N, C-alpha and C positions, 0 to 999 in steps of 0.2 A: 509447582516445583518444591514448595515448602513441605506438602504432604509426602512427596516422593523421598525427599531427604530425611524426613522423620521415620519413614518405614524402611530406611536403609538402602534405597535405590539411589543411583547416581547416573549422570548423563555420560554416554559414550558416543562414539562415531554413529552407532545405530540408533540410538534412543534420542539423539539430538532432534529428531524429526517430531518427537511427541509434543513439546511445547508449541511448534508450529501448527500441528494438527488441532490441538486443543484450542489455540487461538482461532483457527479457521472455522471450527465448529461453533465456538461461541460467538464469532462474527456472523456466521450464517444464521443462527437463530436469534441473535440480537437485532439483526436488521429486520427479521420478520416481526418480532415484537414491537420495535419502534414504528415500523410501517404500519402495523395494525392500529397501534395507538393513534398515529397521525390521522388515519382514515377515520377513526371514530371522533376524533376531535375535529376534523373538518365537518363532519355530519352534524356537529353542534353539541356534543356531549361534553360535560366538564371533565376535569383531570381525573376524578375518582371513578366516574362511570366509564370514561374512556379506557382506564387502566383494567377495570373489571370486565368490560366487554372484550377487549383484546386478550385477556387471560382466558376467558370462557372460549373464545374462538379458536385459541392456539394451544390450549393445554392438551387435547387428545392428539392432534398431529404432531405437536412438538414433542410430547412425551414418547409417542410411537417412534419418532425420528431418532430420538436420543437412545431409546432403549435398543433400537436396531443398530445404532453406532456401537453401543456397548457390546451387543451380541457379536458383532463383527469382530471386535477386538478380543473378547473372551475366547473365541474359537482358536486364536493363536496359541492359547496356553495349552491346547491339546497336542500341539506339535512338540516332540521330545527334544527340542534344542533350546538351550536355556536363554540365549540372547533374544529369541523370538517370544519365549514366555514372558520374559521382562517387559518387552515392548507391549504385549497384550495387557499385562497388569497395569502398567503405567498409564496406557491409553484409557483403560476402563476407569481408573481413578480420575483422569482428566474429565471424562464424560459425567461421572458422578458430580463433580464440582460444577460443570456447565448446567446440570439439571437445577442445582441450588441457585446459581447466579442469575441465569437467563430466565428460567420459567418461574422463579419465586421472587428473587430480589429485585430484578429489573422492573416488572410491573409495579411493585411497591415503590421504588424510586420514581418512576414516572408518575405515579399518582401524586407524589408530592412536588415533583419538579415541574411536570407538564411541558407544554410547548408554548412559546411566547406568541402573543396575538399577531405580531409582525410576521413571524414564520407562518402561521396559519393563513393569514391574508395572502401571503405570497404563494402558498400552495394552492389555495382556492382559486387565485387569479390564473395560476399556471394551469390547472386542471380545465378551467373553462376556456382558456384562450390559446392553449398550446395545440394548434390544429395539426402540426407536424407529428407530434407524438401520438396523438389520438389516431391519425390516419395510419401511422406505422402499426399500432396495436390492432386497428381495425383489419388491415391487410393480414397481419399474422394470425389473426383469429380465423381467417380463411383456411387454415389448416385442418380445422374441424369440419370443413364443408364437405358435402358429397363429391365435389369436384377434386379437391386436393388430397383427400384421405386415401384413396386408392394409390395415387402416386407415391405418398409417404410410406405406405405399407410396402409397395414394391421396392422402394429405395432401401428401406430397412431390411427386407429379405435379401437384397443383394449384399448389404452390409454383413449379415450373418453369414452369407456364403463366402464373402471375402475373408472374414475373420476365421471361420473354420478352416478354410483352405491355407491361409497364411499361418495360422497357428500350428499346423502340423509340423513346421519346421522349428518349433520352439524347443529348446534344449535345456536340460537341467545342469546348473553349474555355471562355472566361468567359461567364456568363450575366447579369452585372451590370454596370452602368456604373461608371466611376471606377477608381481604382487597385485592382487585384485582391489586393493585399497587405492591404488594409483592408476592413472591413465596409462595406456601402452606406451606413449611417447615421453613419459616422464624420465628423468635422469637415472633414477634407481633402476627402473625396469630396463632401460637401454643397457646400462652397465651389467645388469644380471644376465640379459640376453647374450651379451658378448662372452661373459664367462661360460655360460652354458654351451655355446656354439664352439668354443675353442678348448674347453677342458672337460674331462670326464667326471664332472660333479655337477651338482644342482642344488638349489635351495628348496626344490620340490622333492621331498622325501616321503616314500611309502615304505612301511616296515611290516613284513610278514613274519609273524611269531610262530616258530615251529616248536611245538609242545611234545615232550617225551615224558616217560616215567622218570622217577628219581634216579639220578646217577646213570642214566642211560643215553645221554645225549651224544656221547662219544662212541657209541656202538657202531660197528661198520654198516650194518643193515640201515641204521637211521641216516648216518652220514652219507651213504651212497644215494639214498632218495633225496636228501637235501641238496647234494651235489647236482643230480639231474634237474632238480627244481630250479637251482641257480642258473644252470646252462639254458634251461627252458626260458626263463625270464629274460635273460640277457638277449635273446633273439626276438623279444616282443618290440615291435615299433613303439617309440616313445620312451624306452628304457635306456638311459645313457650308460649307466654301469650298475653293477651289483657287487655289494660287499657282504661276506658272511663268514661263518666260522670255517666252512669247508675251503674257502679261498685261502684263508690264513694258514690252515693245516697244511695245505699243499706247498706253501711257501716255506714253512718250517721243515717239512719233510726233505725238500730239495736242499735247504740250507744245512741240515744235518749230514748231507751226503755231498759236501763240497760243491754245492750249487748245481748239481747234476739234475737237469730238467726232467730226466726220465722218472725221477722220484717224486715229481710234482703231481701226485695223484692220491686218491683215497686208498691207503694201504689195507690189504686184506689181513694183514697180521695185526691183531688187536692191541698187542703190546707196543709195537711200533706207532700204531695209530693213536694210542692213548697218550704217547710221549709228546706228540705234537700239541696236545692240549695243556701241557704243564704250564706254559707261558701265554695262554690264550687271553687276549685282552678282556677285561670284565664287561665291556660294551657288547661282546659277541656271545656271551653265555652267562648264564646266572650262577650263583655259588652252589646250588644244589644239582647242577648239571641236568636240568630238566626243560631248559628253554634255549633255543638258538634263534636270535633275530636274524633275518635276512633283510638287508637294507638296499632298497631299489632307489637309485637316483634318477629321476625322470626329466625328460626334456622340457616339460611344462606341466601345468595343473588343469589344462583345459578339460571340459567335461567329457569329450571323446577319448582323450588320452587316459584319463582316469578309469573310465569304464572299460576301455581295452585291456588295461593292465590287470583290473580287478577280474575280469572275465577269464583272462589267461590263467591267472592264479587259481581261481576257483575250478576252472577246467582241469588243471593239472591235479589239484587235490582230489577231484572227484574220480579221475581216471587211475589214480595210484593210491587207493585206500590201503593202508597197512596197519596192522594192530601195534599199539603202543606209540604211535605218532600222529599228531594232528597239526594241520595248517590252519592258523587263526588269522583272519584279517580284521584290521590293519591298525598300525599305529604310524606316527609321523604326521607332519602337517598335510601332506598329500593323502594319506590313509584316513585322517580325520574328515577331510573335505570330501572324500568319496563316500564315506559313511553318511555325512550330512546330505549329499545329493540324493542317496537312496531314501533317506527319511523324508526329504522334501518331495521326491517323486511320489512317494506313497501318500503323504499328507495333503498334497496340493488339491487333487480332486475331491477328497473326503472333506477337507476344509471348506471348499467352494460350495459343495452340496449342502453342507450344514449351514453355512451362512445364508444361502438363498432359501433353504427350508424354514429356517427360524425367522428370518425377515418376512418372508411370505405369510407365515402364520400370524406374525404380529399385525401386518397390514389387514389380514382377513379379520382378525379379532377387533381391530379398531373400526373398520368400515363395514364388517358384516357383509361382504360382497366379494365373490370370486372375480367379478369383472374389475374391481378396483385392484386386486392383486395382479392381474394381467396387465393393466394399464400402467401400473407403477413398476413392475418387475421386468417387463420386456425390454424397456430402454436401458436398464441396469445390465441386463444380460448382454445386449448389443455392445454396450461399452466393454464389458469384460472380454468379449470375443475379439473386438477390434484392438483392445489393449495387447492381448497375446500375439496378434498378428503384428502389431507395432514393434513388440520386443523381438520377435523373430526377424523382422526386417532390419532393425537396427543392431542386431547381434547382441542382445542383452538376454542372458540366461536367467532362468528362475533359480534364485539362490537366497541365502539368508536376507540379503538386503532388499530383494524385489518381491519376494513372496508376501510379506505383509502389506506391500502396497496395493496388491489386487484386492485384499480383504478390506483395507482401509478406503479404497476407492468405492466398494459396494456399500460400506457403512455410511460414509459421508454422502455419497451420490444419492442414496435413497431419500434424503432430506427434500431434495428438490421436488421429487415426484409426490411425496406425501402432502407437502404444502400446496402444490398446484392442484391436486385431485380434491384435497379437503375444501379449498375455495371454490372449485367447480361445482362440487356437490352442493355447496351453500347457496350458489346462485340458481342451480337446478331446482332447488326446493322452493325457490321464489317464483317458479313458474316459467322460467326462461327456457329457450331451446339451446342445444348444445353449442352452436356458433356463438349466440349472444352471451350465454353463460361464460364461455371461454373468453370472449372479448373483455368482459368486466373482471374476470380473473387476472388477465394480463395487465389491466390497468391497476390492479392492487397488488396481489402477489407476485405477478410476473415481472414487475419492475425490480422488486427485491430479489427474486431469484436470479434474474439476469445480472444484477449489480454484484451479488454475492459470488456467482460463479466466476466472473471476470476478476474480482478482487482476490479470491483464493488463488486462482491460476497465476496471476501476476506475482503474488506473494511467494509461491513455491517455485515459480520460473527462475528466481534468482539462483537457486541451487544448481541450475544447469551449468554454471560456470565455476562450480566448486572444484578444486584441485583433487578432492577425493572422488574417485571414480563412482562408487556405488551411491554416493549422495547426489552426484549429477545424474545417474540413472533414475534415482527416486524422484528427483525434481522433474525431470522430462515426463515420466510416467504419470505422476500426480498432476501435472499441468495438463496433460491430455485428459485424464479421467475427470477432472473437476470441470473442464470446459465441455467435453462431450456428455457427461451426465447432465449438465445444464441445458445443452442443446436437445438431448433426447427427451427431457422433461418438458420442453416448450414446443418441440416439434412433433414427436412421435407419440406422445401420451394423448393429445387431442384426437389425432387420427384414429388410435385404437378405441378412444371413447366413442367416437362417431359410430362405430359399428357395434360396440358391447354395451354402451350405457343407454338406457331408456329413460328419457326426461320424465315421462308420466309416472314412473315408479317412485321418483323423488317427489314429485307433487303429491302423490297419494300418501307419502309418509309424512306430511305436514310441512307447510310453508314456515320458514323461520322469520319471526317478526319480533323485534326487540321493543323496548319500552320507547316511548316517544322522546326524541332529543329535546333537551332544554338548553337555552342559550347559555354560553360560557361567560 
């Protein structure tokens, strides 16, 4: 927070999740470091050697995981929406701080502070006498067996099918009327809905800017086209009313002729037509008479409404091309949201492909194995597909608030798989089979991963009750992704490893043997 303030950034309703995420990432990696330090201390190493060995064991997977987190956040900078760019920059700064505090300072602190003898004796006794826990881990290690692995793969394939099918209904933008910051049943949105239903006005405004040459906005040929455009948009479902210079010009023409409605039209006489612009409000034309805003009051700003209105305006402009006049989309809060939706629709797939490509490359660089890439990335991909299906089922659209969540879920979720696979590879190098190596992985790193996943999920689950709707949506999605990424790393990764990983190749690369432990 201090760095963000120094760099000129501040917290808003969107970036408020950054401190939570940085804290979550810090806790995740901190638990791994402390857990590794505890394991080395129980093995009989003193504080300094325990810290050194924990650092050596976790430096590569920890740095890989944190760089993957940072890459996931940096990709958000590529989206041309300022609030998402700020989110990406702030989160990247947070990850850089976690690298310093968790991978550098924490091992140094533990080398001085250490763990008390009483705590060590407690954990030694617990590991040797806790039959229930060992039995649970032994049964869970069966996921890497020849009997359970095919079933896990089949369930995962069904999950992919469900995610792809359910995600087809995922929409871009808001799916509820009213202010997107608030719940649909909030007092403001209920009042806004009443006004929209009973009056020809709305808080959702889309402005089409009709551009002409200098001093040509009042020419008959231009106004006649604008008038037809106004009538066309008035008949589009979702448009409550339309205000523009042509409508006011008609009223002035009738008023100049004793209110005779026969004169309420675009007059072909250029002199009479020009006189109706003498008192035209400044909001409906500019001073150089080269711009005529056409204001559309919409019934709501739902994604389908905005897309329908934008499509209708673009279709009219394409069918009625005329020299010297151009229809430009769009201003107003609804116009900006429509443009934002288009940018998100374009950036969503590109961002996800980039994240998975870069994270996969980092995993390959760290483990020098395409098998490791598949074992770590497939559970992440399953979570992403299921998250999209969940969003479609709950009526949550992809928008400014939820797009970063998908990227953040990948960045944070990859940590679990990296730590699990790293420890699994360690035990495979010691000559163990897949199932036995996974059992020892669970008794060490598995406990930390499961604890971290539950802690992070419980922490962000409190957002679900936020009165701000998009914060509640983010809390729900992050809770799901934190939990499911943890489940995927513990359940699907060993099943994939059973088919892809060859223990003999790890043994051939050299068994890891550290220095002999000395009593503390």
